[in-house]
C-alpha positions in Angstrom: -31.2 -11.9 0.3 -32.1 -8.5 -1.2 -29.1 -6.2 -1.8 -31.2 -3.4 -0.2 -31.2 -5.3 3.2 -29.0 -3.5 5.8 -28.0 -7.0 6.9 -25.8 -7.4 3.8 -23.6 -4.6 5.0 -23.5 -6.2 8.5 -22.7 -9.6 7.1 -19.9 -8.3 5.0 -18.4 -6.4 7.9 -18.5 -9.6 10.0 -17.0 -11.7 7.3 -14.2 -9.1 6.7 -13.3 -9.1 10.4 -13.2 -12.9 10.4 -10.8 -12.8 7.4 -8.4 -10.5 9.4 -9.2 -7.1 7.9 -9.0 -4.3 10.5 -11.3 -1.9 8.6 -14.0 -2.0 5.9 -15.8 0.8 4.2 -18.3 1.3 1.4 -18.6 4.0 -1.2 -20.4 4.6 -4.5 -18.2 4.7 -7.6 -17.5 8.3 -8.4 -14.6 10.7 -9.0 -12.4 10.1 -6.0 -11.6 12.9 -3.6 -8.3 14.7 -4.4 -8.4 13.7 -8.1 -7.4 17.2 -9.2 -4.4 17.1 -6.9 -3.4 13.8 -8.5 -3.6 15.3 -12.0 -1.5 18.2 -10.8 1.1 15.8 -9.3 1.3 14.0 -12.6 1.8 17.3 -14.5 4.8 18.0 -12.2 6.4 14.7 -13.2 6.6 13.6 -9.5 5.9 10.0 -10.5 9.5 9.5 -11.9 10.0 6.3 -14.0 6.6 4.9 -13.0 5.0 5.5 -16.4 2.1 3.1 -15.4 0.9 5.7 -12.8 0.3 8.2 -15.6 -1.7 5.8 -17.8 -5.5 5.4 -17.7 -6.2 8.7 -16.0 -9.8 8.5 -17.2 -10.2 5.1 -15.4 -8.8 6.6 -12.2 -11.3 9.4 -12.5 -14.3 7.1 -13.0 -13.9 3.6 -11.4 -17.1 2.5 -13.1 -15.0 2.2 -16.3 -13.1 -0.6 -14.7 -16.2 -2.7 -14.3 -19.4 -2.4 -16.3 -22.4 -2.1 -14.0 -20.3 -1.4 -10.9 -22.6 -0.1 -8.1 -20.5 -0.3 -5.0 -16.8 -0.2 -4.0 -15.7 -2.0 -0.8 -12.5 -0.8 0.7 -10.6 -3.0 3.1 -7.5 -2.5 5.3 -5.3 -5.5 6.2 -2.5 -5.1 8.8 1.1 -5.9 8.2 3.6 -6.7 10.8 5.2 -4.0 13.0 8.4 -6.0 13.0 11.3 -4.9 10.8 12.8 -7.7 8.7 16.5 -7.9 9.2 19.5 -10.1 8.4 22.2 -11.3 10.7 24.4 -8.3 9.7 21.7 -5.7 10.5 20.7 -5.2 6.8 16.9 -4.5 6.8 13.9 -4.1 4.6 10.7 -2.2 4.8 8.0 -3.7 7.1 5.5 -4.2 4.3 7.6 -7.0 2.8 7.2 -9.1 6.0 10.5 -10.8 5.3 10.2 -13.9 3.2 6.4 -14.2 3.4 4.5 -14.7 0.1 4.0 -11.4 -1.7 1.0 -9.5 -0.2 -0.6 -9.1 -3.6 -1.1 -12.9 -3.7 -2.2 -13.3 -0.1 -4.7 -10.4 -0.1 -6.2 -11.3 -3.5 -7.0 -14.7 -2.0 -8.7 -13.1 1.0 -10.5 -10.6 -1.2 -11.9 -13.4 -3.4 -13.3 -15.0 -0.3 -15.2 -11.9 0.6 -16.3 -11.6 -3.0 -17.5 -15.1 -2.8 -19.6 -14.1 0.2 -21.2 -11.4 -1.9 -22.1 -13.9 -4.5 -23.7 -16.2 -2.0 -26.0 -13.6 -0.5 -26.6 -11.8 -3.8 -26.7 -14.4 -6.5 -26.0 -12.9 -10.0 -23.8 -10.1 -8.8 -20.3 -9.8 -10.2 -17.2 -8.6 -8.3 -13.6 -7.7 -9.1 -10.9 -7.8 -6.5 -8.1 -5.2 -6.8 -4.9 -5.3 -4.8 -2.6 -2.4 -5.7 -2.7 -3.3 -9.3 -5.7 -1.7 -11.0 -5.7 2.0 -11.9 -7.6 3.2 -8.8 -6.8 6.0 -6.4 -7.2 3.5 -3.6 -6.2 5.8 -0.7 -8.7 8.4 -1.8 -11.4 5.8 -2.3 -10.7 4.4 1.1 -10.8 7.9 2.6 -14.2 8.5 1.0 -15.3 5.2 2.6 -14.4 6.5 6.0 -11.5 4.2 6.7 -8.9 6.8 7.6 -7.4 10.2 7.0 -4.5 11.4 5.0 -1.3 12.2 7.0 1.2 14.8 6.0 3.3 11.9 4.7 0.5 11.1 2.2 -0.2 7.8 4.0 -3.7 6.8 5.0 -3.9 6.6 8.8 -6.5 4.8 10.8 -7.0 6.5 14.2 -6.1 4.2 17.0 -4.1 1.9 14.7 -1.8 3.8 12.4 -0.6 3.3 8.8 0.9 -0.1 8.7 -1.7 -1.7 6.5 -2.5 -2.8 3.0 -5.5 -1.7 1.0 -7.8 -4.0 -1.0 -10.8 -2.9 -3.1 -13.7 -5.0 -4.3 -15.7 -3.5 -7.2 -19.2 -5.1 -7.4 -22.3 -4.8 -9.4 -24.3 -5.4 -6.2 -26.1 -2.1 -5.2 -25.4 -2.7 -1.5 -27.1 -0.3 0.8 -24.7 1.0 3.5 -24.6 3.5 6.2 -23.4 6.9 4.7 -19.6 7.0 5.2 -18.1 9.8 7.2 -14.7 10.8 5.9 -12.2 11.4 8.8 -10.7 14.8 8.8 -6.9 15.2 9.2 -5.6 14.8 12.7 -1.9 15.7 12.3 -2.3 19.2 13.7 1.0 21.0 13.9 3.0 17.8 13.8 5.5 17.6 11.0 7.8 14.8 12.2 7.5 12.9 8.9 8.6 15.9 6.9 11.5 16.6 9.2 12.6 13.0 9.2 12.5 12.2 5.5 16.2 11.8 4.7 15.9 12.8 1.0 13.3 15.6 1.1 10.8 13.5 -0.8 8.0 15.1 1.4 8.3 18.5 -0.2 5.3 19.9 1.7 2.5 18.4 3.8 0.7 15.9 1.7 3.0 16.5 -1.3 5.3 13.6 -2.1 7.9 13.5 -4.8 8.6 9.9 -5.8 11.8 10.9 -7.6 13.5 11.6 -4.2 11.9 8.8 -2.2 14.0 5.9 -1.0 11.1 3.5 -1.5 10.8 4.5 -5.1 14.6 4.6 -5.7 15.1 1.1 -4.2 12.1 -0.6 -5.8 10.5 1.1 -8.7 13.2 3.3 -10.3 14.9 2.0 -13.5 18.1 3.9 -12.7 21.1 2.7 -10.8 21.1 3.8 -7.1 23.4 6.7 -6.3 26.0 5.3 -3.8 25.8 8.7 -2.0 22.4 7.6 -0.7 23.9 4.8 1.4 24.2 6.7 4.6 20.6 7.9 4.3 19.3 4.4 3.8 20.0 3.4 7.4 21.0 -0.1 6.2 17.5 -0.5 4.6 18.1 -1.9 1.1 14.4 -2.3 0.1 11.8 0.4 0.7 11.8 2.9 3.6 9.6 3.3 6.7 11.0 6.4 8.2 8.1 8.7 7.5 5.8 6.1 9.1 8.0 5.0 12.0 8.3 8.6 13.3 4.5 9.1 13.1 2.9 9.4 16.5 0.0 7.3 15.2 2.4 4.4 14.8 3.8 4.6 18.3 5.1 1.4 19.7 8.4 -0.4 20.3 10.2 -1.4 17.2 10.6 -5.2 17.0 12.9 -7.1 14.6 12.3 -10.3 12.7 15.5 -12.2 11.8 14.0 -13.3 8.5 16.5 -12.1 5.9 19.9 -13.4 4.6 23.0 -11.3 5.1 24.1 -8.8 2.5 27.0 -11.0 1.6 24.7 -14.0 0.9 22.5 -11.8 -1.3 25.6 -10.4 -3.2 26.8 -14.0 -3.9 23.4 -15.2 -5.2 22.7 -16.3 -8.7 19.3 -15.9 -10.4 18.2 -19.4 -9.5 19.1 -19.0 -5.8 17.3 -15.6 -5.8 14.2 -17.1 -7.4 14.2 -20.0 -4.9 14.4 -17.7 -1.9 12.7 -14.5 -3.1 10.6 -15.7 -6.1 7.2 -15.3 -4.4 8.0 -12.5 -2.1 7.7 -8.7 -2.5 11.4 -8.6 -3.3 10.9 -10.3 -6.6 9.5 -7.1 -8.1 12.9 -5.4 -8.1 14.9 -8.3 -9.3 18.3 -9.6 -8.2 20.6 -7.0 -9.9 18.7 -4.0 -8.5 18.6 -5.6 -5.1 22.4 -6.2 -5.2 22.9 -2.6 -6.2 20.8 -1.5 -3.2 22.7 -3.8 -0.8 26.0 -2.4 -1.9 24.8 1.1 -1.2 23.2 0.2 2.1 26.4 -1.5 3.4 28.6 1.5 2.6 
């Protein structure tokens, strides 16, 4: 099949839906929208201890440097559960963890490879690279340029009619796929500022301006520093990540459900490294490690 055939786009859209993706968009590799704002954000040091974010700025500016001969970027959105993972004592974690399920990086890379395989089948000789929140890409900006959603004031990408509870996957491919011109979706927040008002630590300093250094998600997952016990009351018993700026968003309206998927805080505090690895080794929690999670649990239970 010729890559110029419109049916390639249609086929990939159908295959993506069959794999469970809720949105797919196509864009040409170029400097992503909002790149200058990203550079300004870096210059202000708002990335905290996440030194990796400040590396490879040139690659983030030009995705073609990540893959020689890249002609098309495919952006994909995959939903995660609306349920809140909790333990028997009410200790909770952010929704994206999906409790003790296998880490989303692993699951979505497998799905992305299946779609990349479909590209190879219809366009023999093409090469593809699957990226899941790991390569130096401004993935939200690229997905925005592909028409998947708009930026909310909480800096999350929002799909109208769905919300922001989803992961992003990118496929960089050498296939010059012809696609319908994407129509970026303009912001739909209007005068609403519920996310800014609800953020317990002031991490949302202005609409669309996020300071990681004050964000509970950053502080409980990415930060190398011990968690300040004074944050305990602001954590709302959530020891890993934070959903507050999303849960108050009108685009995520719906009843909050719970998934009794986690052990109690006492069980976590009594774990050794082997027990932690056995239970959390392939989950999103493994990223933080046992000692940091114990630190978080102590604060959340205060």
